[in-house]
N, C-alpha and C positions, 0 to 999 in steps of 0.2 A: 374447726370441725373437732365435734367431741363423741368418741368413739366408747360405746358402750360393751357389756356380755354380762352376764350374769356369773357372779364369784366364783370362779374354779370350773368354768363352765357347768353351771350343775343345771339337770331338770328338775329335780325334785324340790326344790327350796319354792315356796311360797311366794308369788310377787306382791310385791309391797313399798310403801314409800319408806320404809326400815330395811328393804332388802336390799342387800347388800350387791355391790356390782364393782367387775374392775371398770376399769375407764382410763384412758391416751386422750391427752389435748394434742393437736396437731395443728399447725396454719397450711402446711402443705404435702402433707399425707406423708412427708418422709422424717420430719425430724420433728422428733418427740420435744413438746415446751412442758410437759407436768403429768402425770401418771399418778394411781393410788387405787385403793379399794375402799368405799363411804358407803354409805347407806342411803338411796337413789335422793333422796331428801336434799343429801348435804353436797351434791354435785355443782360443778362451776358451774355458771353458764356462760352457752354456745348456742348460736343460732341454727346451726348442721349437726345434727345429733344422727349419730348412726347407732342402730342396734346391730350387734354381731348374734347369730344364734350360733349354739352350742352344736354339734356334728350329729349326736343322738337326738336330738330334736328335731330333724328333717328325717323323712324317709324320698329317698330318690327312685324315681319312676320314667322309664325310656319310651315314648308314646308317639304312635302315628296319628295326629292329630288333622280329621278332616277337616275339609276348608269350610269357616264357619264362620257367619257375624262374632263381632267382639261380644256384643250383648250375650249367644248365648254358649260361650265358650265356657263358661263355669259350668253347665250343664252338661255338657260337653265330656267335660275333665270327670265329673261327679258318676257320669256312666263308665266310662274307659276305667277308672277307679275304684269303682264298688266291690269288685273282686278282689282286689289287691292290697284294700287296707283292711285294718284289724278293727277299726272305727269307725261309725257311721260317718256317711261322706256330709255328712251335712255340719258335721264337729271339725272337720277338716279345713284350713287354710291354704290355696294352692298358690303357686308359683312360676309361673314359665320361663323359659330360657330367656334370656338378652336375645335381640337380633332376630328371634324366631316368630313367624306368624303361622297362622291355624292353615292346613295345609302340607306342614313339613312336620317330619319325626324332630322332635325334642327332648328335652329332659323336664321335666314335671318335680317339683319340691314338694311336698304335701308335709302340714304341721297341725298340731292339734289347736285348734283355733281359741277352746278356752285360756290356755296355759297363755298363748302367744297376745292374747286379746288382753288378758290381766298385768303383764308386762308394760305392754304399749300406755294402758289405762295408769299405772301408777308411776310412770316416767310423765306422763301430761299431769296428773295430780302432782308431781314435784316440779312444775315448772320446765320439764325438757321435756319436751312433743319430740317425737322420733319423726325425723324425716325419710331416713335410708332404712332397710331391711336387709342385711345379707348374711350367706351362709359364713359359716368357718374355714369351710373347705366344701368342694363342689366334683362333680365328675368331669374329667377331662375330656379333649377334645382331638380327636384324631383322624388323618384322614381313612384310615379303615374303619373308622366306627360309626363312619358318616352314613346315615342313611340304614342303619341297622337295630333293627328292633329285635328285644325279646333273648330269647336264650342263643341268636348269634351275637349278640355282644358281648356273649359272656366268653367268646374266644380272644378279646383284649386283656392283657394283662394290665395291673397297676403299674403307676411309676413314682408314689410319692406313700412315705408312713411317716405319720406324725403320731408319736407319743407324746400324750398332756394328761391333765388332771382334770377329772371330773366327779364335784364332788371331793372326798375325801379316799378317792382310788384310781388310780391310772388305769390310763386307756389306749388304743392302738388304732386309729383313725386311717383307712390306708382308702387311697382314690386310684382311681382308673378309669380309662374310658367306659370300663362296664356298670362304672357305680362308686360309692361310698359303701364300705364297711366297717365296723368298729367293735373289739376285742377288747375283753379285759386281759390284763398283764398277769393276772394273780390266780389263771387259773386252778383250781383243784382238782385231784386226782391225775390220772395218768398221761391224758392227753395234755402235752404242753402247748402254749401258747406259737411257738416256733413253727410246732407240727400244720396247726391251722393254719397256721399262716402261709406257709408254702405251699400247703393242699389248694387254701382257695385264690392263692395271688401269686404268681410268678412273676419274676421282674420285666420291665420296660422303659423306655427311654422318655417320656413327656411329662414337663414341670408345670403345673397351672401357674407359676411364677416367675417363668422364661427366665432361670437360672440354667446355670452350664450343668450339664447332668456328669456324673460321676461316669468312673469308667465302669462298674457294675450296670450301669445305665437306669439307674434306681436310688432316692436320695432319701437318706433315714434322717430325721427331725424331730426333735425333742424339747418339753420344755425343761429347764435345768432342775423343775423340782421332781421331775421325774427320771431322768434322763439314766440316773445307775440303775434304777428298778427295769427300766426297759433292758438296758446293757446287760442283766444279769441274765432275766428273763431269754432273752433273745438270741444273747451272744452277739450283739451286733452294734459295730460302734455309732453314734447317733451323733448327727450335726446339730448344736445346743441353739434354741431359739428362742429366742425371750417373748415372754407373751403377747408383750406392748408391741411387738414387730410382728408376731402373727396377726394381732388385729390391724396393724396398719393397711398388710398387705390386704386382710379382707375387705376393709374400707376401701379401699381402690379398685377395685375387681367392676363389673358391670353389671353386677348381680343388682337387683332389687326387687324384694319380695313382698313392698309395699305394693299389693297389686287387691282388685278385685275389693271388697269391704273395706279395705285400709289404705287403697290408692289414695295419693294426695288430688288435689283439685288440678285440674290444667294449668294455670297461672303458679301454683306450686311446683308440676315438673318442669315447667320451662323456666322458674328459676335457679332449678336442683339442677337442670342441666346444663347452666350457663354457666354456674358453681364449680361444677364437674369438669366443665373444659377448659375454666379458668385455671383450676389447680394440677391440671394434668400439663396445660400450655407452659405453667410454673415449675415442673416441675420434671416431666418425659424427659429422659435422654435425647430422644428423638427428634424434641423441639428445642435443643440447645443451642445448635444452628442459629435458628430465627430468632431465639431471644439475645444471643452475642450480636448478630445482626442488628438487632433494633436498637441495642444499646448504644454501638458505633453509630447508628443513625441519629440516635439525641445528643450523642458528645459532638458529632460532624456538626447538627444545626446548633447548640450551645456556642463551641467553639465560633461558627460564621455569626452569630447573630453578637458575641462579644467584639468580633473585629470588627463589624458594621455600625456597632456603636462607638467603637475608639475611633474608626476613622469619621463618625461624623459630629465628635466632640472636638477633634484635633481640627475639623473644616471649620466648625462654627467657632473654636476659638482664635483661628488665624482670619476670620471675618471681622468678627470683634477687634482686633489687634489691627486690622488694617482701617475699620472705621474711627479708632481712636489716635490711630497717628495723623488722618487727612484732617481729624477735628483741630488737633494741637497742630500741623501744619497752617490750614487754614487762619487760626485764630491762634497765636501765640500767646497771648494773655491766659488762655485757661488753662490753669494747673492741675486743677482737681478734675476727673473724668469719672462722673457717675452714668449720667444717662446716655451717652454718645449724639443720640439720633435726636434726644430733646434738646441736648443742649446746643446742637448743630442748628436747628428751625430757630431757637432763641436768638442767636447768634445771626444769623441770616436775619430776620425780622428786623433786628437794631438796626443792622447794614441798609435795609432797604428805606426803615425811617427816618436814618440819618442822610436819606439822600433824596429823601422824598417821595421814592418810587412806593406807590401802594404793595400791600403784602397781604397776605388771603385774611388776616387776621382786622383788618380795616372794613370800614362801613363801607367805604367806596366803594372797594371788590365783591362783597358780599352783595350790594343793588346791584353791581352790574350781572355777577352770574345770576339772580334772581328775577332779572330785567329778560335775560335770555329766554328764560324755560318759561314766563305768563305769557301765557295770548292776548292778543292784542286786546285792551279797553273790554276784556270779560272778566276776568277777576283780579283785586289787588288789596293789600294791606291798608286797612286806613289807622293803624296804630304801630311805631316801631321802637324799640327800645334798644338800645345799644350799649355794649359795656364790657372789659377781660375780653376783647377779641370776641364775642358773639353777638349775633343779633338776634332777637323775636320780633315776628311780625304778628298781630294779629287782627280782630275784630275786622274778618276777612269782606270783602264786598264780590260775590261769585254772581256772575251773568250764563248761567247753562253749566258753568267749569268747575267743578270740585277742587279744592286746594290742595286736599291730597294728594290731586294727580299729579302735583309737583315735585313729590318726595324723590320717586325713582330716577329722574332727570336729574336733579342734584346730586344724588348720590352718585351716579355715573361719572358728574362730572369732578366728585372727589371731593364733595361737601359731607359734612355729618348731619344728618337732619331727624331731627325730633320733633313730637308735638306734644305742648302742655294746656289741656285745653283747647281756647280756640285759639294759640298761640302757635307760631312753627317756630324753634330754635336750629337756628344755622349757624355754624361752625367750622372753621377747618377741619377735616380728617385727621388725627391723628395729636388735637390739642390746639391753643393758641401758640403762636408762636411767638 
């Protein structure tokens, strides 16, 4: 996964293949493989590219959306937001809250379409097409804020303050169930950032990253580059969070603003969904018991297969030893055993020849077996060749019975049968003894 954001969270710099971006690479969304700040054209290659938008690139609106079809949702949002936005609604891109459907109260993010389109085109021209678009911070959710719309939602206080760098200036972005707000940390005049913050955002105890709340019920977090300025301006101690860690957390959220005209195809969305599930399964603490259980199951299967293989090898070695011992006990003059079964057949064949008993490699035995399966006076060979323990029967005379029909009965009797042109070759199954 390659996570990108405009350098220093800037919303002023023009997008292009030479534009600087902050980037982080991760295989599981938690471990950083590499990071840096480079022009878009020099970014590393990755199939899963996530674009993180700066806080001030988005405005957030809590809307009670009527129940309409997905095809009309964009038009409905334009009508609801027409009086709330400074720009024309046609120039804005919208993204709705994950898991919400028309007919529910939901958060809607609005972003200037030309600015976002410029970044998407620049990254695509640089060979890094974006698969997801996520906010760097989003409104928090709480049971008290569910279903609240408009002024009533302002009664819910914030829980997270993030001091970060935007361009060359420090900013403080605060999130709550009422939305997001951003204030510069270098306010001039008699009004301090601290008094503005206190007036607009009292404390609460909700955390979008599911971190443990502090005793005051609020998290104060800062990029190390602006931590000193933020602590001096607000008289508040901040928890240091590297920008790479913030980008990772943003990429792991459920948000995806690649909607409407910027949405992916159905196949691409399914692939993205499965990759997200796989990433969560590999990294989420809730799935740790399942991962350990699967690993234990695989190890048990591996150990079991090795035990079965070891047992089979031992049994095979035991049988080979028994056959070798039987051969040497029956024929003591055989001192070197290479293929016990073949050597046993040869020795038995020699005994049969010495005693005058026909064996399977003798012509008499083969003619007898052939005669047992031949139909009376209906099919017979007119040419017989014998040598090296095998016979060839050719130039068949058949009266209503095909010679090929003899193959199965002979094989069932333990013979090896094959055809060579019009001749049938017959020999003992397993070779000539």
